[in-house]
C-alpha positions in Angstrom: 31.2 40.4 22.7 33.9 41.7 19.8 33.1 43.7 17.2 33.7 41.1 14.9 31.3 38.9 16.2 27.4 38.8 15.2 25.1 39.4 18.0 22.7 36.2 17.8 19.9 38.3 16.6 21.9 39.4 13.3 23.5 35.7 13.3 19.7 34.6 13.7 18.1 37.2 11.1 21.1 35.9 8.9 20.1 32.3 9.1 16.7 32.9 8.6 17.6 34.9 4.9 19.8 31.7 4.1 16.3 29.6 4.8 13.9 31.7 2.8 16.5 31.7 -0.2 16.9 28.1 -0.4 12.9 27.6 0.4 12.3 30.0 -2.4 14.2 28.0 -5.1 12.7 24.8 -3.4 9.6 26.7 -4.1 10.3 27.8 -8.2 11.5 24.1 -8.5 8.2 22.5 -7.0 5.6 24.5 -8.7 7.2 23.8 -12.2 7.2 20.3 -11.8 3.9 20.2 -10.5 2.9 22.1 -13.6 4.4 19.3 -15.7 2.7 16.8 -13.9 -0.9 17.0 -15.4 -1.2 12.8 -16.5 -4.3 11.5 -14.3 -4.8 7.9 -14.2 -5.5 4.8 -11.7 -1.9 3.5 -10.7 -0.6 0.4 -9.2 1.2 0.8 -6.3 3.7 -2.6 -5.1 4.2 -2.4 -1.0 6.9 -5.3 -1.1 10.1 -5.4 1.9 10.4 -7.8 5.1 9.4 -4.7 7.1 6.1 -3.8 9.0 3.6 -1.2 7.5 2.9 -2.9 3.9 -0.9 -3.5 4.8 -1.2 -0.9 7.3 -0.2 1.7 4.4 -2.7 0.4 2.3 -5.5 0.2 3.8 -4.5 3.9 5.1 -5.7 4.6 1.4 -8.2 2.7 2.0 -9.3 5.6 4.8 -8.1 8.4 2.3 -10.6 7.1 -0.7 -13.2 6.7 1.7 -12.4 10.3 3.2 -12.9 11.8 -0.2 -16.1 9.3 -1.3 -14.7 6.6 -3.1 -15.8 3.3 -3.6 -13.1 0.5 -2.4 -12.6 -3.1 -2.7 -10.3 -5.3 -0.3 -9.3 -8.9 -1.5 -7.0 -10.7 1.2 -5.2 -13.8 0.2 -3.6 -15.3 2.7 -5.0 -14.0 5.6 -7.7 -15.1 7.2 -7.4 -17.3 10.4 -8.1 -14.2 12.8 -10.1 -10.8 12.9 -8.4 -8.3 12.5 -8.7 -4.3 13.9 -9.6 -3.1 9.8 -11.6 -5.9 8.8 -13.8 -5.4 11.8 -13.8 -1.2 11.1 -14.3 -1.6 7.4 -17.3 -3.5 7.0 -19.0 -0.8 9.0 -19.2 1.0 5.6 -20.7 -1.8 3.5 -22.3 0.6 0.5 -18.5 2.0 0.6 -16.4 -1.3 1.2 -16.6 -4.6 -0.5 -14.5 -6.5 1.9 -13.4 -10.2 1.0 -11.2 -12.3 3.2 -10.3 -15.5 1.3 -7.6 -16.9 3.1 -7.0 -19.2 5.8 -4.0 -17.8 7.5 -0.3 -18.1 7.0 1.2 -20.8 5.1 2.7 -22.6 7.5 -0.5 -22.6 9.5 -2.7 -23.9 6.6 0.0 -26.7 5.7 -2.1 -27.6 2.9 -0.8 -26.2 -0.6 -3.9 -27.7 -2.8 -6.2 -25.5 -1.2 -4.1 -22.8 -0.4 -3.8 -22.8 -4.0 -8.0 -23.5 -4.4 -8.8 -20.7 -2.2 -6.0 -17.8 -4.2 -8.1 -18.9 -7.0 -11.2 -18.4 -5.8 -10.0 -14.8 -4.8 -9.0 -13.9 -8.0 -12.1 -14.6 -8.8 -13.5 -12.2 -6.8 -10.5 -9.6 -7.3 -11.3 -10.0 -11.1 -14.4 -8.2 -10.6 -13.7 -5.7 -8.6 -11.0 -5.2 -10.9 -13.9 -5.0 -14.3 -15.7 -2.5 -11.5 -15.9 1.2 -12.4 -18.1 2.1 -9.9 -14.7 0.7 -8.0 -12.0 3.5 -7.1 -9.3 1.6 -5.4 -9.1 -2.2 -4.9 -6.6 -3.9 -2.5 -5.0 -6.9 -3.1 -3.5 -7.6 0.1 -0.7 -10.5 0.4 -1.5 -11.1 -3.3 2.9 -11.0 -3.5 2.6 -14.1 -1.4 0.4 -15.8 -3.5 2.3 -15.1 -6.3 5.7 -16.3 -4.7 4.5 -19.4 -3.8 3.0 -20.0 -7.4 -0.7 -20.2 -6.5 -1.4 -17.9 -9.4 -0.5 -17.9 -12.8 1.4 -14.3 -12.8 0.5 -13.6 -16.1 -2.8 -13.4 -15.7 -2.5 -11.1 -12.6 -1.1 -8.6 -14.6 -3.0 -8.7 -17.8 -6.1 -8.6 -15.2 -4.5 -5.7 -13.6 -3.8 -4.2 -16.6 -7.3 -3.8 -18.7 -8.8 -2.8 -15.2 -11.3 0.9 -15.4 -8.7 3.7 -16.4 -9.1 6.0 -13.5 -9.4 2.6 -10.8 -6.0 2.7 -8.6 -4.6 -0.6 -7.7 -2.6 -1.6 -4.6 -0.7 -4.8 -3.7 1.2 -5.8 -0.8 3.4 -8.9 0.3 6.2 -9.7 0.5 9.0 -10.8 -2.3 6.7 -9.0 -5.0 7.6 -10.9 -8.3 10.1 -8.7 -10.6 7.2 -8.5 -13.6 4.7 -6.7 -11.2 7.4 -4.3 -9.4 8.2 -3.5 -13.9 5.1 -3.1 -13.8 3.7 -1.1 -11.3 4.0 2.9 -11.3 4.8 3.5 -7.5 6.6 0.7 -5.6 7.9 0.8 -2.1 9.9 -1.2 -0.6 9.4 -1.4 3.5 13.2 -2.3 5.5 13.1 -4.3 8.5 15.3 -2.7 11.2 14.5 -3.6 14.4 10.6 -6.0 15.7 9.3 -6.1 19.0 8.6 -9.8 18.1 12.2 -10.6 17.9 12.2 -9.7 20.9 9.5 -11.9 22.5 6.9 -9.3 22.7 3.4 -10.9 20.9 1.3 -9.3 18.5 -1.0 -7.6 20.1 -4.0 -5.9 18.6 -3.8 -2.2 16.7 -0.5 -3.0 16.8 -0.2 -5.9 14.5 -4.0 -6.9 13.6 
């Protein structure tokens, strides 16, 4: 090794020093942002897009809320044709989770628009009760976007009821095709992007993965 070529140990030390300097600058920036972010109020989160994981993410938040001793309300608008793992699990906590499966299955299975509308409106009546309860810290409105997309519910009424909820209550809305007005009203929006899905390769939905 020539004198002009740094030794591996010297090169590693220099790389570590550059990394430490970058992280110190980043920490200063993050500390400043954290210090400035002092507001605290109930958030409206929307999980939309064609990718897998919208409901899964919402139910992960349910588990997180329970870990903090918070109460949760869940209303499922479309799902209901089959039992799911999340329903089986969260029904073990009846004092902490108010769980309501209000749908009768996917729209291509039900094939009855008027009954779907009726079920969606009944589901919203339940959702409104949860949105009016200050003891409920988190409300999950699973597949609400689908009900809105098909015109089963009045979007203005939905937005008004969500806006009127208790100050510290969080709401998570899931489903493909979230309407622009809901996205505009949301504090946090996540768009799940489909890159690859096993179903397209002929793999059926399996327990613990899809339901």
